C-alpha distance (Angstrom), angle and dihedral (degrees) to the residues before:
residue distance angle dihedral
X1 . . .
X2 3.78 . .
X3 3.78 117.4 .
X4 3.73 135.6 -168.2
X5 3.82 103.7 -110.5
X6 3.80 93.5 -131.3
X7 3.81 90.2 56.8
X8 3.79 99.1 40.0
X9 3.78 95.3 90.3
X10 3.81 88.1 71.0
X11 3.80 89.6 67.7
X12 3.83 94.6 78.3
X13 3.77 96.4 112.4
X14 3.80 116.1 80.4
X15 3.78 132.3 100.7
X16 3.79 123.1 -119.0
X17 3.79 115.4 -79.4
X18 3.85 109.4 -104.5
X19 3.80 93.4 -121.6
X20 3.80 91.5 48.5
X21 3.80 89.4 46.4
X22 3.81 88.5 57.2
X23 3.80 89.3 50.3
X24 3.81 92.9 49.9
X25 3.79 93.8 45.5
X26 3.80 92.6 48.0
X27 3.78 91.7 48.3
X28 3.81 92.3 47.0
X29 3.80 92.3 49.7
X30 3.80 90.3 50.9
X31 3.81 92.7 51.4
X32 3.82 90.1 47.0
X33 3.80 89.4 66.7
X34 3.81 89.6 66.8
X35 3.82 133.7 63.9
X36 3.78 119.3 -84.0
X37 3.79 109.7 -86.6
X38 3.80 91.1 -125.4
X39 3.82 88.5 67.5
X40 3.80 99.7 49.5
X41 3.80 139.9 59.6
X42 3.79 124.6 -93.3
X43 3.80 89.4 -111.8
X44 3.81 90.7 56.2
X45 3.81 90.9 46.8
X46 3.78 90.0 53.7
X47 3.80 92.2 51.3
X48 3.80 90.3 50.7
X49 3.81 92.0 49.1
X50 3.79 90.6 51.9
X51 3.82 91.1 51.1
X52 3.80 95.5 45.3
X53 3.78 94.3 47.8
X54 3.81 97.4 41.3
X55 3.83 95.0 90.0
X56 3.80 90.7 55.5
X57 3.80 92.4 55.8
X58 3.79 94.8 57.6
X59 3.77 121.8 104.2
X60 3.75 126.5 12.7
X61 3.78 129.9 111.7
X62 3.77 127.6 -24.9
X63 3.79 114.9 -126.3
X64 3.80 121.2 -140.1
X65 3.81 94.1 -132.0
X66 3.80 129.9 13.9
X67 3.78 115.7 177.0
X68 3.78 137.2 166.7
X69 3.78 129.8 -141.1
X70 3.79 132.1 -177.1
X71 3.78 113.3 -145.8
X72 3.81 134.1 -176.2
X73 3.80 121.5 -111.5
X74 3.81 133.7 173.2
X75 3.81 87.1 -100.6
X76 3.80 99.4 47.8
X77 3.77 135.8 -75.8
X78 3.79 119.1 -38.5
X79 3.79 129.6 -160.7
X80 3.79 119.7 -133.1
X81 3.79 125.5 -163.0
X82 3.80 111.9 -156.7
X83 3.81 120.6 -160.2
X84 3.81 111.6 -165.6
X85 3.81 117.2 -179.8
X86 3.83 93.5 -175.8
X87 3.83 112.2 25.6
X88 3.79 92.2 176.8
X89 3.80 92.9 62.2
X90 3.81 131.8 67.2
X91 3.79 107.4 -124.2
X92 3.82 145.1 164.5
X93 3.78 118.8 -85.8
X94 3.79 136.7 -142.9
X95 3.79 116.3 -153.9
X96 3.80 106.0 -151.4
X97 3.81 131.9 -156.7
X98 3.80 119.7 -164.8
X99 3.78 122.9 -135.9
X100 3.78 129.6 -128.4
X101 3.79 103.8 127.3
X102 3.81 92.3 -75.7
X103 3.83 83.1 -73.5
X104 3.81 113.5 73.5
X105 3.85 138.4 21.9
X106 3.78 125.0 58.1
X107 3.78 146.9 -161.4
X108 3.80 86.7 -70.1
X109 3.82 96.1 54.8
X110 3.80 88.2 52.4
X111 3.79 98.1 37.9
X112 3.79 95.9 110.1
X113 3.80 94.1 46.5
X114 3.80 90.3 53.2
X115 3.82 91.3 46.8
X116 3.79 90.1 51.0
X117 3.80 91.9 51.7
X118 3.81 91.4 49.0
X119 3.81 94.2 46.5
X120 3.79 99.1 42.8
X121 3.80 95.6 39.9
X122 3.83 96.6 39.3
X123 3.79 86.1 -133.8
X124 3.78 134.6 123.7
X125 3.79 113.7 -102.5
X126 3.78 119.1 -157.2
X127 3.79 116.4 -163.3
X128 3.81 112.5 -154.2
X129 3.81 113.9 -148.4
X130 3.79 96.5 -152.1
X131 3.81 121.6 -175.0
X132 3.79 112.8 -90.8
X133 3.78 132.2 -134.2
X134 2.97 148.5 -77.1
X135 3.81 87.3 30.4
X136 3.81 90.6 48.3
X137 3.79 113.2 40.5
X138 3.81 128.8 -164.7
X139 3.02 126.1 -39.9
X140 3.83 96.2 24.3
X141 3.81 98.5 85.5
X142 3.80 90.8 41.9
X143 3.80 93.4 51.8
X144 3.80 90.2 47.7
X145 3.79 90.0 51.3
X146 3.81 94.0 50.2
X147 3.79 92.4 47.7
X148 3.80 90.9 47.6
X149 3.80 90.0 53.9
X150 3.79 91.5 50.0
X151 3.81 89.6 48.9
X152 3.80 90.8 48.4
X153 3.78 92.8 53.6
X154 3.80 92.3 46.7
X155 3.81 92.7 49.1
X156 3.79 98.8 35.8
X157 3.79 96.8 112.9
X158 3.79 92.7 58.5
X159 3.79 90.0 51.3
X160 3.83 96.4 49.6
X161 3.80 88.6 -111.3
X162 3.79 126.9 137.4
X163 3.81 104.5 -123.0
X164 3.79 89.8 -155.0
X165 3.81 94.5 57.1
X166 3.79 106.9 58.0
X167 3.79 125.7 145.1
X168 3.77 132.4 180.0
X169 3.77 127.9 -152.5
X170 3.75 144.7 158.7
X171 3.77 146.0 161.7
X172 3.80 128.4 -106.7
X173 3.83 106.4 -32.3
X174 3.80 87.0 8.3
X175 3.79 89.6 60.0
X176 3.81 88.2 51.1
X177 3.80 90.4 53.5
X178 3.81 90.9 45.5
X179 3.79 97.1 56.8
X180 3.82 91.3 38.3
X181 3.82 89.4 54.2
X182 3.80 90.0 51.0
X183 3.81 89.7 51.1
X184 3.79 92.4 48.4
X185 3.81 92.1 49.1
X186 3.80 90.8 48.9
X187 3.80 91.3 50.6
X188 3.83 92.2 54.0
X189 3.80 92.5 49.2
X190 3.81 97.8 -99.2
X191 3.79 100.6 107.3
X192 3.81 92.0 129.7
X193 3.79 92.7 62.1
X194 3.82 89.6 83.9
X195 3.80 124.7 55.1
X196 3.80 101.7 -179.6
X197 3.81 143.7 14.8
X198 3.82 125.7 -148.4
X199 3.81 112.5 -164.8
X200 3.80 115.4 -172.7
X201 3.84 114.4 -167.4
X202 3.77 89.9 -38.4
X203 3.78 135.2 -164.8
X204 3.80 104.5 -122.8
X205 3.79 103.2 152.2
X206 3.80 140.8 30.4
X207 3.80 94.7 -133.9
X208 3.80 122.7 83.1
X209 3.77 114.2 -174.8
X210 3.79 120.3 -120.9
X211 3.80 89.2 -121.6
X212 3.80 92.9 54.7
X213 3.80 93.4 44.1
X214 3.80 90.4 49.9
X215 3.82 95.0 45.5
X216 3.81 101.1 41.2
X217 3.79 107.2 11.3
X218 3.79 99.6 82.1
X219 3.77 136.8 81.7
X220 3.78 112.6 -42.3
X221 3.80 99.2 31.0
X222 3.85 103.4 83.1
X223 3.82 100.3 -131.1
X224 3.81 136.1 54.7
X225 3.79 135.0 -164.7
X226 3.82 89.7 -117.0
X227 3.79 90.4 56.5
X228 3.80 89.9 52.3
X229 3.82 90.2 52.0
X230 3.81 88.6 53.1
X231 3.79 92.2 49.5
X232 3.80 94.2 48.0
X233 3.80 89.6 49.6
X234 3.80 89.1 53.7
X235 3.80 93.9 46.8
X236 3.79 102.7 44.7
X237 3.81 129.4 68.0
X238 3.79 94.9 -145.2
X239 3.82 139.5 -14.7
X240 3.81 87.7 -88.4
X241 3.81 89.7 71.2
X242 3.80 89.3 63.1
X243 3.81 88.5 72.1
X244 3.82 93.3 53.2
X245 3.83 110.8 107.6
X246 3.80 88.7 -141.0
X247 3.81 87.3 63.8
X248 3.80 94.1 35.4
X249 3.83 104.9 34.8
X250 3.80 95.2 176.9
X251 3.82 85.7 72.3
X252 3.83 93.9 50.7
X253 3.78 130.7 102.6
X254 3.81 97.7 -105.3
X255 3.79 99.2 -171.2
X256 3.78 116.8 129.4
X257 3.79 98.1 25.2
X258 3.82 120.8 138.0
X259 3.83 122.1 -107.9
X260 3.80 112.6 -60.8
X261 3.79 133.3 -148.6
X262 3.80 116.4 -163.9
X263 3.80 118.2 -161.9
X264 3.79 104.3 -157.4
X265 3.81 125.4 -172.3
X266 3.78 112.9 -151.8
X267 3.81 95.9 -137.6
X268 3.79 106.1 53.2
X269 3.81 134.4 107.4
X270 3.82 87.3 -131.5
X271 3.81 96.6 53.2
X272 3.80 93.0 94.3
X273 3.81 88.3 57.3
X274 3.80 91.6 57.2
X275 3.79 89.8 50.9
X276 3.81 91.6 49.5
X277 3.80 91.7 48.2
X278 3.81 91.8 47.7
X279 3.78 91.4 54.0
X280 3.79 92.0 48.6
X281 3.82 92.0 47.8
X282 3.80 89.5 53.4
X283 3.80 91.0 50.6
X284 3.82 88.4 50.7
X285 3.84 89.7 53.9
X286 3.80 92.5 -115.5
X287 3.82 113.5 148.1
X288 3.79 104.5 -113.1
X289 3.77 136.3 175.0
X290 3.81 119.5 -171.1
X291 3.78 117.7 -166.4
X292 3.79 119.7 -168.3
X293 3.80 120.7 -157.4
X294 3.78 113.3 -152.9
X295 3.78 115.4 -132.6
X296 3.80 93.5 10.6
X297 3.80 123.8 130.1
X298 3.77 135.5 -160.6
X299 3.83 110.9 -62.5
X300 3.82 91.4 18.6
X301 3.81 93.2 140.3
X302 3.81 88.6 71.0
X303 3.83 89.1 64.9
X304 3.81 92.3 69.7
X305 3.82 92.8 121.5
X306 3.82 91.3 65.9
X307 3.81 109.3 13.1
X308 3.79 127.1 81.8
X309 3.81 92.3 -161.9
X310 3.80 90.8 57.6
X311 3.77 92.8 51.9
X312 3.78 91.2 46.8
X313 3.81 90.8 54.1
X314 3.80 92.8 48.6
X315 3.80 91.9 49.5
X316 3.82 91.3 45.5
X317 3.79 88.6 53.9
X318 3.78 96.3 49.8
X319 3.80 91.1 46.2
X320 3.82 89.5 51.6
X321 3.81 91.0 48.4
X322 3.79 91.7 51.2
X323 3.81 91.0 51.2
X324 3.79 95.4 43.6
X325 3.79 97.6 44.1
X326 3.79 93.8 45.5
X327 3.81 92.6 65.6
């Protein structure tokens, strides 16, 4: 359902949807077969995440053309994966940034989600394989993202993409990078490059309230406040970065951004951040639509193979993109 952002905070009440509960329990059981992440290297954690999430990527639509390109950026080369459901037709595009706390996950863990967006929206989807932390600290991934968007616009014609109908989106840390990229483009005079923002259960602030951490930060809800502290420590160079609005977008001047869609799970420690961002976007006169999904948790979109609420959110997003990019 759609909510008014200034009323959404009242929705903190429901239990986890049974299908999402199955997803969370299955995922938790799979991770339990491996060592605790605090005892292993980041590289080992990434390999485990790939293995645990692999079953959830299977199935889904086939895409007519899937290609990869490596492009230069100011912060090193970046790989793009381009999903094109109709190569013969010029179409809008969604650049997509996976989550994982800037640290884990990949184009492969989010392959099915990107295929679903491409198939259901009849749009090109471009996955950006940004450099992960802690090896690459802020603002490396952000600079790579901005340069990839500029490259995408400049090379759109050769990719059967409409350069005037570009969107960016992502989940969790990917949503953080998405809105930060829009802010960076605006600040260098390129605000019109982007026409839409899709923000799936995003990280928009450092602070998580005690109430939210207590209500949704325990077993069964996919993400904890302690995990977010770990991810921020990986991503930032020093505590000073935590005050940068490109790290903490809820503190940014949001004027001049393109229309935004926020996909908000009810049962997530980050949900309050989406509500706060929605309110600030409204005050900045940015067109914004916030949709809350009852019983959904962080990462719920990955449960699309078994969960109705996940499929509803994906279809809501592609319908919104079609409307927004057709203007």
